[in-house]
Backbone bond lengths (Angstrom), bond angles and torsions (degrees), N, CA, C in turn:
res aa  C-N    CA-C-N  psi(-1)  N-CA   C-N-CA  omega(-1)  CA-C   N-CA-C  phi
1 M - - - 1.441 - - 1.529 109.08 -
2 K 1.324 115.44 132.23 1.455 121.63 -176.63 1.530 109.65 -80.91
3 A 1.324 116.65 135.77 1.473 121.92 178.16 1.532 108.84 -69.70
4 P 1.333 117.50 144.45 1.468 119.99 179.05 1.530 110.32 -61.02
5 S 1.303 115.43 147.44 1.460 120.76 179.56 1.529 110.08 -67.95
6 I 1.314 114.71 165.13 1.470 119.22 177.02 1.530 109.54 -61.71
7 R 1.320 116.39 -38.15 1.468 120.31 178.95 1.524 110.62 -61.02
8 A 1.307 117.54 -46.86 1.466 121.03 179.71 1.518 110.78 -63.41
9 R 1.331 116.68 -41.20 1.469 119.38 178.55 1.529 111.16 -65.82
10 L 1.342 116.68 -40.17 1.472 119.69 176.75 1.521 110.76 -60.53
11 Q 1.323 116.53 -45.67 1.464 119.83 -179.97 1.529 111.24 -63.48
12 L 1.333 115.99 -42.46 1.468 119.30 179.20 1.528 112.02 -65.41
13 W 1.314 117.04 -29.64 1.467 120.20 -179.70 1.519 111.33 -85.67
14 L 1.343 117.54 -42.41 1.462 121.14 -174.71 1.529 113.49 -75.62
15 L 1.304 117.59 -45.42 1.460 119.68 -171.31 1.535 113.81 -63.07
16 P 1.329 119.67 -50.02 1.469 117.29 178.31 1.530 112.29 -62.01
17 S 1.329 116.33 -37.51 1.468 119.40 178.46 1.522 110.86 -63.50
18 M 1.332 116.32 -44.40 1.466 119.91 179.44 1.519 111.70 -63.66
19 V 1.316 116.01 -43.40 1.468 119.35 179.93 1.531 110.22 -61.67
20 L 1.309 117.27 -43.24 1.461 121.45 179.59 1.528 111.13 -64.09
21 I 1.314 116.85 -48.08 1.470 120.74 -179.58 1.523 110.70 -64.68
22 L 1.322 117.92 -46.13 1.462 120.57 179.33 1.527 111.21 -63.12
23 G 1.324 116.82 -38.95 1.466 119.88 177.74 1.518 111.65 -61.11
24 A 1.327 116.35 -45.29 1.470 120.02 179.62 1.525 110.97 -63.50
25 F 1.319 116.38 -45.52 1.468 119.37 179.55 1.517 111.90 -67.63
26 S 1.320 117.36 -31.61 1.461 120.12 178.10 1.521 111.42 -63.15
27 V 1.315 115.98 -43.79 1.472 119.97 177.90 1.528 109.71 -61.49
28 F 1.313 116.41 -46.64 1.467 121.27 179.16 1.531 110.38 -61.35
29 D 1.333 117.26 -48.35 1.468 121.39 -179.43 1.525 111.68 -62.50
30 F 1.330 116.61 -39.33 1.458 119.69 -179.66 1.526 110.45 -61.08
31 H 1.325 116.45 -46.57 1.471 119.26 -179.31 1.529 111.55 -65.40
32 R 1.313 116.51 -38.49 1.468 119.65 177.02 1.516 111.36 -66.03
33 A 1.305 117.61 -37.58 1.464 121.79 -177.24 1.522 112.13 -77.16
34 I 1.332 118.16 -35.43 1.464 120.29 -175.31 1.527 112.38 -78.24
35 E 1.322 117.86 -26.21 1.471 120.44 -177.98 1.528 113.17 -57.00
36 P 1.339 120.21 -48.41 1.472 117.90 178.45 1.525 113.29 -66.32
37 V 1.326 117.00 -30.18 1.465 120.11 177.43 1.528 109.42 -66.57
38 E 1.338 116.15 -47.75 1.467 120.53 177.55 1.532 110.62 -60.40
39 A 1.329 116.10 -41.86 1.470 120.15 -179.98 1.528 110.93 -62.57
40 A 1.326 117.69 -37.80 1.465 120.56 178.79 1.525 111.02 -65.59
41 Y 1.340 116.42 -44.15 1.468 119.10 176.84 1.527 110.79 -62.70
42 D 1.328 117.49 -42.26 1.467 121.13 179.19 1.530 111.07 -63.85
43 T 1.324 116.50 -39.94 1.470 119.95 178.90 1.524 110.62 -63.10
44 A 1.318 116.75 -40.14 1.469 119.67 177.64 1.525 110.92 -62.70
45 L 1.336 117.11 -40.15 1.472 119.95 176.28 1.527 110.75 -62.62
46 A 1.328 116.38 -46.20 1.467 120.73 -179.03 1.531 110.60 -63.50
47 D 1.325 117.10 -39.55 1.472 120.05 177.88 1.527 111.19 -61.30
48 T 1.330 116.08 -40.20 1.460 119.89 178.65 1.526 110.51 -65.05
49 A 1.333 116.63 -44.50 1.468 120.11 178.35 1.528 110.75 -61.98
50 F 1.310 116.61 -40.45 1.468 120.63 178.70 1.529 110.53 -63.63
51 A 1.329 117.11 -42.49 1.467 120.89 178.92 1.524 111.26 -62.49
52 V 1.331 116.79 -41.68 1.470 120.05 177.96 1.528 109.95 -65.93
53 S 1.328 116.75 -41.47 1.471 119.95 -178.45 1.528 112.23 -62.10
54 A 1.329 116.73 -27.57 1.468 120.69 178.96 1.525 111.54 -67.83
55 R 1.317 117.39 -14.63 1.479 121.99 179.94 1.530 112.71 -95.15
56 L 1.351 117.33 2.49 1.470 120.44 176.37 1.524 109.66 -77.41
57 R 1.327 115.73 138.68 1.461 121.94 -179.90 1.526 109.51 -131.97
58 A 1.300 115.42 144.09 1.467 120.89 174.11 1.516 107.81 -110.79
59 D 1.332 115.61 129.56 1.457 120.23 -179.91 1.523 108.64 -143.65
60 K 1.315 116.19 115.01 1.466 122.96 178.15 1.532 111.46 55.44
61 G 1.310 116.19 43.92 1.459 121.05 177.06 1.519 115.02 81.04
62 L 1.313 117.28 -2.33 1.463 121.32 178.71 1.521 109.87 -106.88
63 V 1.321 115.73 148.08 1.458 121.10 177.79 1.519 107.87 -104.57
64 A 1.316 115.87 133.43 1.460 121.26 178.88 1.526 108.74 -132.49
65 L 1.324 114.90 156.07 1.450 120.90 178.08 1.516 108.24 -113.72
66 D 1.318 116.14 123.02 1.459 122.78 179.81 1.529 108.02 -97.20
67 L 1.339 115.08 82.06 1.458 120.86 -176.62 1.529 107.60 -139.28
68 N 1.335 116.83 111.68 1.461 119.53 -177.18 1.529 111.40 -81.74
69 E 1.325 116.07 172.97 1.469 121.37 -175.79 1.525 112.64 -62.13
70 Q 1.331 117.19 -37.01 1.463 120.05 179.19 1.532 110.26 -65.28
71 S 1.317 116.88 -38.34 1.464 120.41 178.41 1.524 110.76 -66.77
72 V 1.316 116.66 -40.09 1.469 120.56 177.97 1.531 109.79 -64.19
73 A 1.324 116.99 -43.16 1.472 120.64 178.43 1.530 110.35 -61.42
74 L 1.318 116.86 -41.78 1.463 121.03 178.19 1.527 110.86 -65.24
75 L 1.322 115.73 -41.31 1.463 121.11 178.81 1.532 111.48 -59.51
76 R 1.304 116.98 -37.68 1.464 121.67 -176.82 1.534 113.74 -86.73
77 T 1.317 117.48 -1.09 1.460 121.29 -175.67 1.521 111.65 -77.57
78 D 1.316 115.36 124.03 1.464 123.02 175.02 1.513 106.66 -160.67
79 L 1.314 117.66 134.50 1.461 120.59 -177.18 1.520 113.14 -72.88
80 I 1.333 117.73 -25.15 1.465 120.76 -173.17 1.515 112.71 -114.94
81 D 1.319 117.17 -52.66 1.462 121.55 -176.47 1.518 111.47 -94.55
82 R 1.324 115.65 162.25 1.466 121.63 171.02 1.516 108.05 -97.06
83 I 1.304 116.96 137.40 1.460 121.95 -178.58 1.524 108.52 -112.75
84 F 1.328 114.52 134.79 1.450 122.41 179.49 1.524 108.14 -123.50
85 F 1.313 116.02 152.39 1.460 118.75 173.95 1.521 109.56 -150.07
86 R 1.306 113.75 160.99 1.459 120.58 176.36 1.522 107.70 -153.98
87 V 1.311 115.56 134.61 1.461 121.27 175.26 1.520 107.10 -113.97
88 I 1.333 114.67 123.45 1.469 121.09 -174.99 1.524 109.20 -113.13
89 S 1.337 115.85 129.72 1.469 121.14 178.89 1.526 109.96 -74.47
90 P 1.332 117.52 167.09 1.470 119.81 176.65 1.534 113.57 -57.56
91 S 1.339 117.11 -25.69 1.469 120.31 179.24 1.535 112.35 -85.33
92 G 1.349 117.86 -3.25 1.457 121.02 178.99 1.516 114.07 96.02
93 E 1.323 117.07 0.51 1.464 121.56 -179.57 1.535 109.84 -78.46
94 T 1.333 116.11 140.88 1.460 120.63 175.62 1.522 108.68 -78.72
95 L 1.319 115.86 117.11 1.467 121.04 179.90 1.527 111.44 -84.12
96 A 1.326 116.11 -32.79 1.463 120.35 -179.99 1.519 108.74 -164.12
97 G 1.328 114.95 159.25 1.455 119.49 173.39 1.509 114.11 95.53
98 D 1.319 114.17 -155.55 1.459 123.06 -173.83 1.529 109.98 -90.10
99 S 1.314 116.71 104.51 1.469 120.78 -173.36 1.523 113.30 -63.05
100 G 1.321 117.94 -23.62 1.470 120.34 -179.63 1.522 114.10 -82.23
101 L 1.322 117.78 -9.50 1.461 121.17 -178.98 1.518 109.22 -71.19
102 K 1.323 115.55 123.05 1.471 120.91 -178.32 1.521 109.08 -113.76
103 G 1.318 114.12 138.68 1.464 120.43 175.41 1.512 109.98 -101.27
104 P 1.319 116.73 -172.74 1.467 120.27 178.55 1.534 110.55 -67.28
105 A 1.332 115.53 155.08 1.470 120.44 -178.84 1.522 111.30 -66.71
106 N 1.307 117.18 -43.46 1.467 121.31 -178.78 1.516 109.60 -110.96
107 I 1.311 115.30 119.74 1.463 120.38 -179.04 1.523 107.99 -116.09
108 A 1.314 115.54 116.67 1.459 121.57 176.57 1.520 107.19 -123.47
109 G 1.299 116.69 93.96 1.461 119.51 -174.61 1.515 109.93 77.45
110 V 1.309 116.13 -167.76 1.461 120.76 178.84 1.523 108.03 -64.87
111 T 1.342 116.04 123.56 1.462 121.49 -175.10 1.524 109.70 -127.56
112 F 1.324 116.14 122.94 1.456 120.62 176.62 1.522 109.22 -91.49
113 F 1.329 115.80 148.50 1.465 119.29 -178.30 1.523 110.83 -148.90
114 D 1.320 114.69 156.12 1.467 122.59 173.13 1.521 106.87 -112.57
115 A 1.321 116.17 136.52 1.463 120.39 -177.66 1.527 108.95 -153.67
116 T 1.309 114.85 -176.42 1.458 122.23 172.50 1.518 106.78 -121.40
117 F 1.312 116.20 131.68 1.459 120.54 177.87 1.520 107.97 -137.14
118 Q 1.316 116.07 130.16 1.468 123.25 -177.12 1.531 110.92 52.32
119 G 1.338 114.54 38.99 1.450 120.92 176.33 1.516 115.40 77.19
120 K 1.324 117.48 6.85 1.460 121.01 -178.43 1.528 110.17 -120.89
121 P 1.356 116.80 143.01 1.463 118.20 175.40 1.528 109.76 -68.86
122 V 1.320 115.78 137.83 1.465 121.06 178.77 1.524 109.81 -132.92
123 R 1.310 114.51 155.53 1.465 122.74 170.55 1.520 104.35 -114.39
124 G 1.325 116.03 133.15 1.450 118.88 -175.79 1.507 113.24 -137.85
125 V 1.318 113.35 173.45 1.455 121.17 176.21 1.527 107.81 -135.53
126 A 1.316 114.62 139.93 1.467 121.25 173.59 1.517 106.75 -111.50
127 Y 1.324 115.86 125.61 1.457 121.37 -175.71 1.533 108.36 -121.90
128 P 1.332 118.11 106.01 1.459 119.82 179.75 1.532 111.27 -77.97
129 V 1.325 115.31 141.14 1.461 121.10 -179.14 1.531 108.41 -128.08
130 A 1.319 115.82 118.57 1.468 120.07 178.77 1.525 109.44 -72.75
131 M 1.327 115.30 125.46 1.459 122.67 177.41 1.526 107.45 -122.51
132 P 1.322 119.30 161.88 1.474 120.27 -179.99 1.535 113.45 -56.29
133 S 1.331 117.10 -31.31 1.466 120.12 -177.29 1.528 113.02 -94.93
134 G 1.327 118.18 4.49 1.469 121.59 -179.32 1.515 110.94 138.59
135 V 1.307 115.92 -159.39 1.464 120.84 -177.16 1.524 110.31 -105.37
136 S 1.315 115.51 123.97 1.457 121.78 170.26 1.518 107.24 -92.78
137 V 1.321 116.44 158.90 1.458 120.71 179.53 1.528 109.10 -129.81
138 V 1.321 115.26 131.73 1.457 121.54 173.74 1.530 107.12 -105.58
139 L 1.321 115.75 122.19 1.460 121.83 176.18 1.526 108.16 -108.90
140 V 1.315 116.48 132.97 1.462 121.75 173.29 1.524 105.93 -133.90
141 A 1.336 116.07 131.85 1.464 120.83 -179.34 1.522 108.82 -140.70
142 E 1.326 114.67 154.02 1.456 119.55 175.99 1.518 108.84 -139.16
143 T 1.335 115.07 153.27 1.454 119.01 174.56 1.531 107.84 -64.28
144 T 1.310 116.50 165.93 1.473 120.56 -170.72 1.528 113.57 -105.46
145 I 1.304 117.78 25.38 1.463 120.96 -176.72 1.530 111.30 -62.44
146 K 1.338 117.81 -50.07 1.472 120.49 -179.41 1.525 111.49 -63.99
147 R 1.315 116.56 -41.22 1.474 120.21 178.93 1.529 110.56 -61.48
148 N 1.324 116.34 -45.99 1.467 120.08 179.97 1.527 111.64 -64.55
149 Q 1.323 116.62 -38.22 1.471 120.18 177.91 1.527 110.25 -64.93
150 A 1.325 117.23 -40.02 1.471 120.34 177.78 1.527 110.37 -62.55
151 R 1.324 116.89 -41.08 1.474 120.35 177.75 1.532 110.87 -62.55
152 R 1.342 116.06 -46.88 1.468 119.73 179.99 1.531 111.19 -61.07
153 D 1.331 116.43 -42.99 1.464 120.09 179.99 1.527 111.28 -62.93
154 M 1.331 117.09 -40.61 1.467 120.41 179.85 1.528 111.29 -67.38
155 I 1.318 116.09 -40.69 1.468 119.70 178.51 1.529 110.03 -64.56
156 A 1.326 116.88 -44.56 1.470 120.32 179.83 1.526 110.82 -61.91
157 A 1.321 117.03 -43.62 1.466 120.07 179.53 1.524 110.89 -62.73
158 R 1.324 116.09 -40.87 1.470 119.93 -179.82 1.531 110.77 -66.54
159 L 1.321 117.08 -40.74 1.466 120.16 179.00 1.531 111.46 -64.09
160 V 1.322 116.93 -39.25 1.464 120.18 177.30 1.528 109.99 -62.93
161 Q 1.324 116.89 -44.00 1.470 120.22 178.42 1.524 110.58 -61.17
162 D 1.317 116.70 -48.07 1.468 120.46 -177.69 1.525 111.33 -63.66
163 F 1.320 116.50 -43.57 1.458 120.41 179.04 1.528 109.99 -61.42
164 S 1.334 117.01 -39.93 1.468 121.23 179.11 1.522 111.30 -62.94
165 V 1.322 117.33 -41.52 1.463 120.72 179.49 1.526 110.38 -64.91
166 V 1.328 116.93 -45.22 1.466 120.45 179.70 1.533 109.99 -63.61
167 L 1.313 117.56 -44.58 1.464 121.05 178.97 1.530 110.58 -61.48
168 F 1.314 117.13 -42.64 1.464 121.09 177.64 1.527 110.56 -61.08
169 A 1.320 116.93 -43.57 1.470 120.51 179.44 1.526 110.92 -63.11
170 I 1.319 117.08 -41.13 1.473 120.53 177.99 1.532 110.00 -61.10
171 L 1.319 115.80 -45.45 1.462 119.75 -178.92 1.525 111.84 -64.99
172 V 1.326 116.31 -41.46 1.463 119.99 179.73 1.519 110.18 -64.57
173 V 1.328 117.29 -48.12 1.466 120.46 -179.70 1.527 109.55 -62.03
174 D 1.317 116.13 -43.66 1.461 119.87 -178.68 1.527 110.91 -64.89
175 R 1.321 116.32 -43.97 1.461 121.83 -176.91 1.532 112.38 -70.47
176 K 1.326 116.01 -45.19 1.466 120.54 -174.98 1.523 112.86 -79.11
177 S 1.315 115.70 -15.10 1.475 116.90 -176.76 1.530 112.65 -110.55
178 T 1.306 118.09 17.95 1.463 120.37 -178.38 1.518 112.19 -63.78
179 R 1.321 117.15 -26.94 1.463 119.58 -178.84 1.521 112.39 -89.07
180 L 1.348 117.34 -4.32 1.479 118.96 -176.13 1.504 111.64 -89.10
């Protein structure tokens, strides 16, 4: 039986090592890359909740929301995802929005949450607002279509990069070791 050539041994040694190393770095790079994207989406949710909270008014011990239909339509406008919101009075009454939207049980400051609403996964934010009669809560949530698409795009880009590196290594080893 003939011993494998140096080229074959190099390929057998280099390729699995490269795939393993690239795989590990890909996971690390993906998490590093997706964090700012997730943070940007979360910031947009928090900004929306903050804008809605600015329309809360207290009058004679009652909390009211000064938000007209055009503002609600604008709030819900998104080309890709569906946006939901709910404003809850200190007594637990829904002042506006989607009454079935539930936030986290314990809210300490701005709190982000993942949930299911109307059968769809959503990412949301709960924004507590101190009012004279207690704490009101503004909930804003959106479906996760854009977030999931960003994840898929990042994974695809990373796989193309990794495949290119492995292919380049194969070609280099094959080309440079033809005389071995």
